[in-house]
C-alpha positions as a printed Julia matrix, in Angstrom:
485×3 Matrix{Float64}:
 141.75   62.44   20.6
 139.36   60.55   22.81
 135.8    59.39   22.54
 133.25   58.8    25.02
 130.19   56.09   24.52
 126.64   56.19   24.8
 125.17   58.61   22.58
 123.19   58.02   19.32
 125.53   59.58   17.36
 128.89   60.51   16.68
 130.29   64.44   16.51
 133.76   65.13   15.94
 134.84   68.09   17.38
 138.22   70.01   16.48
 139.96   72.38   18.87
 143.19   72.98   19.62
 142.41   74.24   23.15
 141.48   71.41   25.44
 138.96   73.81   27.72
 136.69   74.15   24.65
 136.98   70.39   23.71
 135.93   69.48   27.15
 133.49   72.14   27.91
 131.54   71.93   24.38
 131.88   68.32   23.59
 130.9    67.76   27.45
 127.64   69.79   26.73
 127.02   67.97   23.73
 127.03   64.48   25.05
 125.16   65.2    28.2
 122.63   67.8    27.11
 122.49   66.54   23.33
 123.2    62.89   24.02
 126.01   62.92   21.45
 128.92   60.53   21.32
 131.69   63.08   20.99
 135.08   62.28   19.09
 137.76   65.03   20.17
 140.65   65.94   18.01
 143.4    68.66   19.03
 144.33   69.54   15.24
 142.64   69.36   11.78
 145.28   67.26   10.97
 144.33   64.45   13.65
 140.81   64.83   12.32
 141.21   64.12    9.07
 143.15   60.94    9.68
 140.3    59.97   12.02
 137.3    61.0     9.23
 138.04   58.03    7.22
 138.06   55.31   10.46
 135.16   56.59   12.15
 131.47   57.48   11.01
 129.88   60.86   12.23
 126.89   62.89   11.73
 128.6    66.17   12.01
 131.91   67.9    12.65
 132.32   70.92   14.64
 135.48   72.79   14.16
 137.89   75.93   15.35
 138.69   78.08   12.61
 141.98   79.17   13.69
 144.4    76.2    14.98
 148.26   75.78   14.42
 148.77   74.3    11.1
 145.61   73.7     9.1
 143.14   76.01    9.99
 139.53   75.25    9.83
 138.45   76.35    6.57
 141.3    74.67    4.93
 140.42   71.64    7.17
 136.64   72.03    5.54
 138.1    72.16    1.8
 140.09   69.26    2.32
 137.22   67.12    3.42
 135.1    68.21    0.86
 138.0    67.42   -1.64
 137.69   63.75   -0.25
 134.08   63.47   -0.97
 133.14   63.78    2.83
 129.81   65.52    2.67
 129.42   65.45    6.65
 127.61   68.6     7.97
 130.12   71.0     8.96
 129.97   73.55   11.46
 132.47   76.31   12.2
 132.75   77.38   15.78
 135.27   80.34   15.89
 135.88   83.23   18.16
 136.3    85.58   14.9
 133.41   87.5    14.03
 134.33   88.8    10.56
 131.63   88.32    7.82
 134.43   87.51    5.36
 135.3    84.11    7.23
 131.7    83.3     7.42
 131.14   84.23    3.49
 134.72   81.93    3.06
 133.28   78.76    5.5
 129.85   78.84    3.33
 131.62   78.86   -0.06
 133.84   75.8     1.24
 130.41   74.01    2.05
 129.95   74.94    5.95
 126.45   74.0     7.19
 126.35   76.85   10.08
 128.82   79.38   11.82
 128.69   79.67   15.28
 130.92   82.64   16.87
 132.89   81.4    20.09
 133.17   82.98   23.36
 133.99   81.81   26.98
 132.58   78.73   26.04
 129.48   79.28   28.45
 126.62   77.0    28.91
 124.49   79.44   26.63
 126.96   79.34   24.11
 127.5    75.51   24.36
 123.3    75.54   23.99
 123.52   77.68   20.52
 126.2    75.04   19.23
 124.12   72.21   20.05
 121.35   73.75   18.08
 123.46   74.05   14.99
 124.58   70.72   15.56
 120.88   69.39   15.38
 120.06   71.85   13.01
 122.89   70.83   10.57
 122.19   66.85   11.04
 118.08   68.11   10.11
 118.93   70.16    7.15
 121.45   66.96    5.76
 118.33   64.47    6.45
 120.97   62.49    8.54
 120.23   60.09   10.95
 121.02   61.09   14.4
 121.37   57.26   15.31
 123.41   54.57   13.76
 122.47   53.44   10.39
 118.7    51.02   10.51
 115.56   50.79    8.72
 114.6    53.56    7.35
 111.37   54.19    9.55
 114.1    54.54   12.93
 115.87   57.1    10.69
 112.88   59.0     9.78
 111.54   58.93   13.56
 115.03   60.19   14.83
 114.99   62.86   12.21
 111.82   64.12   13.27
 112.73   64.2    16.6
 115.57   66.49   15.82
 113.07   68.82   13.62
 110.94   69.12   16.55
 113.56   69.61   19.01
 114.88   72.31   17.5
 111.89   73.94   16.72
 112.29   73.93   12.92
 109.93   74.68   10.12
 111.27   72.73    6.88
 110.75   73.34    3.65
 111.29   71.97    0.03
 111.0    74.09   -3.49
 110.39   72.67   -6.33
 112.09   74.54   -9.31
 109.84   73.06  -12.02
 106.7    73.78  -10.67
 107.62   76.57   -8.2
 105.82   75.4    -5.16
 106.96   75.24   -1.86
 105.65   72.28    0.57
 106.23   72.85    4.26
 105.86   71.37    7.57
 103.17   71.84   10.14
 105.83   74.35   12.26
 106.04   76.92    9.72
 101.99   77.43    9.8
 102.72   77.75   13.51
 105.21   80.53   13.17
 103.14   82.68   10.36
  99.83   82.13   12.38
  98.03   79.69   10.15
  97.53   77.24   12.91
  99.46   74.64   11.52
  97.93   74.92    7.65
  99.53   77.21    4.88
  97.25   77.46    1.99
  99.39   79.53   -0.36
 102.56   77.51   -1.25
 104.05   79.04   -4.16
 106.86   81.01   -4.67
 105.16   84.26   -5.76
 103.06   83.84   -2.48
 106.07   83.76   -0.19
 108.1    86.5    -1.94
 104.81   89.05   -1.65
 104.87   88.52    2.36
 108.47   89.51    2.45
 109.5    92.9     3.44
 109.96   94.91    0.52
 113.72   96.08    1.82
 114.63   92.73    2.18
 113.25   91.22   -1.14
 116.26   91.7    -3.2
 118.84   90.84   -0.84
 116.95   87.29    0.24
 116.09   86.4    -3.67
 120.06   87.23   -4.32
 120.98   84.81   -1.93
 118.91   81.79   -2.93
 119.97   82.57   -6.91
 123.6    82.8    -5.65
 123.06   79.45   -3.57
 121.45   77.55   -6.51
 123.93   79.07   -9.01
 126.86   77.7    -6.85
 124.94   74.46   -5.18
 126.31   75.67   -1.86
 124.18   76.39    1.63
 122.66   79.43    2.04
 121.81   81.56    5.12
 119.62   84.51    5.26
 117.5    86.68    7.6
 114.5    88.68    6.76
 111.24   90.04    7.68
 108.14   88.17    7.06
 104.47   89.03    7.23
 102.61   86.99    8.97
  98.88   86.2     8.86
  97.84   88.99   11.37
  99.93   91.46    9.28
 102.59   91.44   11.94
 106.39   91.3    10.98
 108.65   88.58   11.98
 112.39   88.1    11.75
 112.89   84.61    9.9
 116.3    83.06    9.84
 116.16   80.71    6.75
 119.08   77.91    5.38
 118.62   76.07    2.74
 120.83   74.15   -0.18
 120.09   73.35   -3.62
 119.92   69.39   -4.92
 120.95   68.16   -8.18
 118.89   65.44   -8.71
 116.89   65.75  -11.91
 117.62   63.21  -14.68
 119.32   65.84  -16.82
 121.87   66.79  -14.0
 120.21   70.06  -13.19
 119.24   71.53  -10.08
 115.52   70.94   -9.67
 114.92   71.45   -5.95
 116.0    73.38   -2.84
 115.33   72.06    1.03
 115.64   74.04    3.77
 114.99   74.96    7.25
 113.55   78.18    8.81
 113.27   79.3    12.38
 111.5    82.79   14.03
 115.0    84.75   15.52
 111.96   87.89   16.16
 113.29   87.38   20.01
 116.94   87.36   19.14
 116.74   90.29   16.39
 114.86   92.44   19.69
 117.12   91.71   21.78
 119.98   92.76   19.5
 117.95   96.26   18.73
 117.56   96.78   22.66
 121.32   96.3    23.29
 122.16   98.98   20.01
 119.63  101.54   21.61
 121.32  100.99   25.17
 124.7   101.38   24.0
 123.44  104.48   22.1
 121.95  105.96   25.17
 125.2   104.99   26.86
 127.63  106.75   24.17
 125.01  109.87   24.34
 125.46  110.25   28.0
 129.28  109.6    27.87
 129.61  112.3    25.14
 127.67  114.88   26.9
 129.53  114.24   29.82
 132.99  114.38   28.33
 132.15  117.81   26.95
 131.38  118.9    30.41
 134.34  117.44   32.14
 136.77  119.15   29.37
 134.93  122.51   29.73
 135.83  122.39   33.33
 139.51  121.16   32.75
 139.81  123.47   29.95
 138.66  126.48   32.53
 141.55  125.3    35.05
 144.06  125.07   32.61
 143.34  128.36   31.97
 143.64  129.8    35.37
 146.57  127.84   36.1
 148.52  129.73   32.88
 147.02  133.1    34.31
 148.51  132.44   37.88
 151.83  131.33   36.28
 152.24  134.66   34.32
 152.36  136.22   37.57
 155.63  137.15   38.48
 154.99  137.01   42.21
 155.19  133.32   42.89
 157.68  131.42   45.12
 159.47  128.52   43.85
 157.02  126.15   45.74
 153.95  127.95   44.41
 155.21  127.64   40.62
 156.11  124.06   41.26
 152.55  123.11   42.57
 150.84  124.99   39.9
 153.19  122.91   36.89
 152.01  119.58   38.91
 148.29  121.17   38.62
 149.15  121.76   34.83
 150.29  117.64   34.79
 147.34  116.61   36.24
 144.95  118.5    34.12
 146.46  117.02   31.24
 146.19  113.54   32.29
 142.32  113.98   33.01
 142.39  115.46   29.5
 143.98  112.48   28.0
 142.01  110.12   30.01
 138.72  111.89   28.92
 139.54  111.56   25.4
 140.67  107.78   25.92
 137.03  107.16   26.9
 135.63  108.89   23.64
 138.0   106.91   21.6
 137.66  103.75   23.27
 133.62  104.06   23.24
 133.93  103.93   19.45
 135.24  100.58   19.18
 133.29   97.92   17.06
 130.23  100.56   17.12
 130.68  100.48   12.95
 131.21   97.06   11.01
 134.21   95.67    9.95
 134.56   96.91    6.24
 137.41   95.87    3.24
 140.26   98.7     3.45
 143.04   99.62    0.93
 146.04   99.56    3.0
 147.93  102.0     1.03
 144.91  104.4     0.93
 144.49  104.11    4.67
 148.21  104.64    5.19
 148.17  107.75    3.27
 145.58  109.01    5.08
 146.97  108.22    8.45
 150.34  109.83    7.27
 148.67  113.26    6.43
 148.43  114.69   10.14
 151.82  113.99   10.75
 155.26  115.68   10.49
 157.34  113.61    8.26
 159.98  116.54    6.94
 163.35  114.95    6.41
 162.12  111.24    6.71
 161.68  108.98    4.01
 157.85  107.09    3.89
 156.9   104.58    1.82
 154.14  101.89    1.2
 154.73   98.73   -0.73
 151.57   96.73   -0.24
 150.31   97.25   -3.97
 146.54   96.79   -3.87
 146.28   94.93   -0.78
 142.93   95.12    1.34
 142.1    93.7     4.76
 138.96   93.28    6.58
 138.89   95.27    9.62
 137.31   97.84   12.01
 137.12  101.12   10.36
 139.33  102.78   13.18
 142.22  100.57   11.46
 143.56  104.0    10.14
 144.13  104.79   13.56
 146.25  101.78   14.09
 148.34  103.05   11.49
 148.56  106.61   12.67
 149.59  105.22   15.95
 152.3   103.22   14.7
 154.01  106.19   12.62
 153.19  108.54   15.81
 155.06  105.88   17.99
 157.95  106.25   15.23
 158.12  110.03   15.06
 157.4   110.28   19.3
 160.28  107.84   20.55
 162.26  106.78   17.43
 165.25  109.14   18.18
 165.98  110.34   15.1
 164.0   108.43   12.63
 164.8   109.19    8.94
 162.98  106.16    7.57
 159.19  104.92    7.69
 158.12  101.99    5.51
 154.81   99.73    5.3
 155.4    96.55    3.62
 153.53   93.31    3.27
 154.37   89.56    3.57
 152.4    86.4     2.95
 153.3    83.4     5.34
 151.95   80.12    5.28
 149.16   80.58    7.76
 148.75   84.46    7.71
 149.62   87.55    6.08
 151.72   89.98    7.6
 151.58   94.05    7.3
 155.1    95.41    8.36
 155.56   98.86    9.52
 159.09   99.57   10.24
 161.8   102.48   11.08
 165.26  103.07   11.68
 164.91  104.51   14.94
 166.68  103.55   18.19
 163.67  100.77   18.55
 162.34   99.22   21.59
 164.08   97.94   24.57
 163.78   94.36   25.1
 162.28   95.15   29.1
 159.6    97.35   27.54
 158.37   95.01   24.71
 156.24   92.59   27.0
 154.34   95.22   27.85
 154.2    97.87   25.28
 150.55   97.08   24.26
 149.15   97.48   27.97
 147.36  100.82   29.17
 149.39  103.63   30.45
 152.77  102.17   29.92
 155.64  103.53   28.48
 156.48  107.46   27.84
 152.95  109.7    27.82
 150.05  107.54   28.24
 150.48  104.41   26.3
 147.17  104.72   25.16
 147.86  104.78   21.57
 149.34  101.32   21.11
 146.68   99.83   23.4
 143.91  100.86   21.34
 145.64   99.98   18.39
 145.84   96.24   19.82
 142.02   96.66   20.95
 140.89   97.64   17.21
 142.63   94.9    15.71
 141.6    92.24   18.23
 137.83   92.6    16.99
 138.54   91.27   13.54
 141.21   88.68   14.73
 144.29   90.78   13.83
 147.23   90.45   16.04
 150.01   92.86   16.53
 153.71   92.62   17.93
 156.67   94.41   17.99
 159.73   92.38   16.68
 162.41   95.5    16.07
 165.96   94.72   17.26
 166.69   97.56   19.9
 169.13  100.21   18.35
 168.08   99.08   14.69
 164.4   100.27   14.71
 161.24   99.54   15.88
 159.16   96.89   13.35
 155.35   96.5    14.13
 154.02   93.4    12.38
 150.33   93.16   11.94
 149.51   89.61   11.61
 146.2    89.18    9.36
 144.25   85.73    9.15
 143.7    84.23    5.87
 140.43   85.33    4.65
 140.67   88.48    6.02
 143.17   89.67    3.41
 142.92   90.02   -0.18
 144.8    91.7    -3.35
 142.32   92.15   -6.22
């Protein structure tokens, strides 16, 4: 842990990656003007929280020992209500939901820690502090605190609102009027008027999020389309939190912030459309190439069927067949790889997925068992392909496999789905590269794709079998990405 002086408020940043601590912490200091306290583990951060005053906490999710969400729960259990921003490379909605349920203020996806990404993190820190109503400066007179809070809100371009549950009225700052085109003035300030402007397809989802946030007294976050004064629709991101400050002890109001995210949504839609066109072009190209490859393969077989070939000619034609097969597999690989990440991850019953994956394989003479109970994992829809490849690997390379079993073991930091067989196993010399593209017998695409599919939702895969005793593929599923209803 180390700190740098000179900022207007302290931000505790927790990550086991020193590069992230340096880049993200440095950006918050230089660009945001914060005094960053750095910690390399949740345990270290917990020991600091009671001794330092900080305006916000930024934490990674997956760390050795205590993970980010467990760290957040430990903070809340100790009564620490400082705004918490989860900064992680995981993209699963389940992690986001678990973080919000635990009391997180924001969730920022982590990639290469680029300046643009750090700017998004800085924005989240400012928003979290503004939403909590905290000062961005050390404790001082109320007027100074209010001035810093106003600067934070204005700098982030946020609309601030307060919803009074008793009267049904909503109070906005001037920024909300600017977003919807009212030149700063909002004449309609009741819930019914606000609901009337919501897009009909979003109304139910938005109200469910608000009601759920009030019921659980947790922060909520929701994006929706809102009709402006000129009739145009804008995408709005709203985040709020319920407050129990009524004399009777009931939730009496909800405060929050809103932001115009139309530009981001349009950029995302443009990216999806570009990907759709690329996938369409790729599909047409693959179809045409495979047609030509099939024709070459057919002509090759016709020539091999003639009896007037010299040994050299026959050997050459077989090499052409091998090349044709390789081209076909390469084209098929591009098709499979193009499907990665296209569909949203979802909860999947491991036992049912394993059964479907095994349907297309020949298990005659092999005992196949699945002992995962009602286990479900949050994974890409191609998760079935992962299990299929593990089973196929056992059948193709196992060398006399008589048993394949799927089981589950819960560890302290994760859950492990194990696919094991009793074949010849994987030689130690091959274990390091078994998931690399093109490594091993045939193409090696199967296990390479399996790893790519699992990486999309933060699931790891490794081979831990003993050569001569069978292969053992272990899928490490992070906490929050598996459940057993």
